[in-house]
C-alpha positions, 0 to 999 in steps of 0.5 A: 842413298846408301848413307840415307839407308844407314840412317834409317836402318832398324839399328840406327833408329833404335839407337837414336830413339834409345839415346834420345838423339833427335828421336823419330816417332813415325817413318813412312815407307821410303822405297820406290814402291807406292803404298796404301797405309792403314791405321788400326781401327777398333771394332766392337760387337758386344754389349749393344755396340754397333761399329760403322766405318765411313770411308773416302775414295782417296784415289779419286779424291787426290788423283781423279781415278775412279772405280777402284776397290778397298780391301777391308781386313777384320782381325781379332785382338791377336791379329788373326784375320777373321774376314778379308773383303774387297769392296767396289767403290761407287761413290766418293764417300760411303759406309761399311757396317762392320757388324754385318760382315760376320755373324759370329756373336762370340767375337766381341771386339778386335781391330781392322785395317783398310787398304786402297787399290793403287791404280797402275794408271798412276805411275808416280810413287804415291803414299795414301793413308786411310785415317777416316772416321769410325762411328760407335753406337752404344745401346742405340744412342747417337753415334760417336765418331773418331778418326784413325790415330796411328799409321801402323800397316802398309800394303803396296800395289800388289797388296803385299805387306810392308815389313818394317815398323812405321811407328818406331821404338827404343831399345831400352829408353821408355817414353811417356804419353800423357793423355790430355783429358781429365777422366775423374768425372766418368763412371767408366773408362776403357782404352783401346790400344794397338801395338804397332811394332814387331816386338811385344811391348811392356806397357804401364798405364799409371800403376797398371802393368801388362804386355801387349803382343806384337801387332795385337790390340786390347781393350782395357777397363781402366781404374778411375783416375784424373789423368792417365800416363802411358809408358812403353818403349814405343814412341807413340802409344796413342790410345782410343778412349771409350767413356761412360757417364750416366746414360751417355757414351763418347769415344775420342783419342787420348 
């Protein structure tokens, strides 16, 4: 156990990732507690956008325990909490209309997390990750759906936040994330990125440079290009793309 803790220490992980020695992209909580793990989902309340989260009762689905709650935490791009709401789960699947939860029209976009109540009736250690689908409707067109892309935040059975990074970083080596899509035919391309680590990140997308603060997000209008290469010290800087062409709109992972 002691040797394993050393191997998974922040210093050793950063050193391995910096020297490219069997680098680790994702490290889930490894203590004795159970955790509900959430991706960082994008919400939009601007330019005729509607955002709907489609959840599954993970605890019922996997361990058969019903009538628990899910905690929805809505934040602005700087990770300031705008609203935290508990929802009683009555069905195996359901929808939450994000725009209906708060009425501040000045808040245009940000990110949100979903955490599941972990029942004391299940006494074994369990890790559950909510990577369900979010749908976006633009100008009242058909909804476009995308599932979660990165596990970034965890809370235990008491909804106390796990303090360590889940997505890992390097101390000095940069890593490239090549987006597997050709974007040249689109009229407009936006990228939603979330910084999953506890330090500010310098990020480069092709020739565009910017800094993304710790645990913050950003929607960026990208210069037109065929391919986007994302460079940072984060080992998995995976974006969500919003793309527009004529009267059509779509959303997908990079």
